[in-house]
C-alpha positions in Angstrom: -40.2 57.2 -45.1 -43.0 56.3 -47.4 -46.4 57.8 -47.2 -48.0 54.4 -46.7 -45.9 53.7 -43.6 -46.8 57.1 -42.1 -50.5 56.5 -42.7 -50.3 53.1 -41.2 -48.6 54.4 -38.1 -51.2 57.2 -37.8 -54.1 54.7 -38.1 -52.4 52.4 -35.5 -52.0 55.3 -33.0 -55.7 56.3 -33.5 -56.8 52.7 -32.9 -54.7 52.5 -29.8 -56.2 55.7 -28.4 -59.7 54.5 -29.3 -59.3 51.3 -27.4 -57.1 52.5 -24.5 -58.5 56.0 -24.2 -56.7 59.3 -23.9 -55.8 60.6 -20.4 -58.7 62.8 -19.4 -57.0 65.5 -17.3 -54.3 66.6 -19.8 -56.8 66.6 -22.7 -59.3 68.7 -20.6 -56.6 71.2 -19.8 -55.4 71.5 -23.4 -59.0 71.9 -24.5 -59.8 74.6 -22.0 -56.6 76.5 -22.8 -57.3 76.4 -26.5 -60.8 77.7 -25.9 -59.5 80.6 -23.7 -56.9 81.5 -26.3 -59.5 81.5 -29.0 -61.7 83.8 -26.9 -58.7 86.0 -26.3 -58.1 86.4 -30.1 -61.8 87.2 -30.6 -61.7 89.9 -27.9 -58.7 91.5 -29.4 -60.1 91.3 -32.9 -63.4 93.0 -31.9 -61.5 95.6 -29.8 -59.3 96.4 -32.8 -62.4 96.7 -35.1 -64.2 99.1 -32.7 -61.2 100.7 -31.2 -59.8 101.6 -34.7 -62.5 104.2 -34.9 -60.9 106.2 -32.1 -57.3 105.3 -32.9 -56.7 102.4 -30.5 -55.0 99.2 -31.8 -53.6 96.3 -29.8 -51.5 93.9 -31.8 -52.6 90.3 -31.8 -49.6 88.2 -30.7 -49.0 85.4 -28.2 -48.6 87.7 -25.2 -51.7 89.8 -25.8 -53.7 86.7 -26.6 -52.7 85.0 -23.4 -53.5 88.1 -21.3 -56.9 88.7 -22.9 -57.8 85.0 -23.0 -57.1 84.3 -19.3 -58.1 87.7 -17.9 -61.1 88.3 -20.2 -62.4 91.8 -20.7 -60.3 93.0 -17.8 -57.2 91.8 -19.7 -58.3 93.7 -22.8 -58.9 96.8 -20.7 -55.5 96.5 -19.1 -53.8 96.1 -22.4 -55.7 99.2 -23.7 -54.6 101.2 -20.6 -51.0 100.1 -21.1 -51.3 101.2 -24.8 -52.8 104.6 -23.8 -50.7 105.5 -20.8 -47.3 103.8 -21.2 -46.7 103.2 -24.9 
């Protein structure tokens, strides 16, 4: 497939979405989920920066990001407790 055809298809899809509009509920759900996952990554990053001083480290992967993103600071605390007491 040539690059001109791909670009034309992408522009056509963008124009259709601009005129018709994207469905609101799925886009809102995807946006909120993305923001929560981003916040989860930031929580884990700062926990690893400050927890590294006392020897705590939680790996940043999909599972820990989802737990910390959707549960917030309680999720990070539970992951730290699991790391301390179980692992």
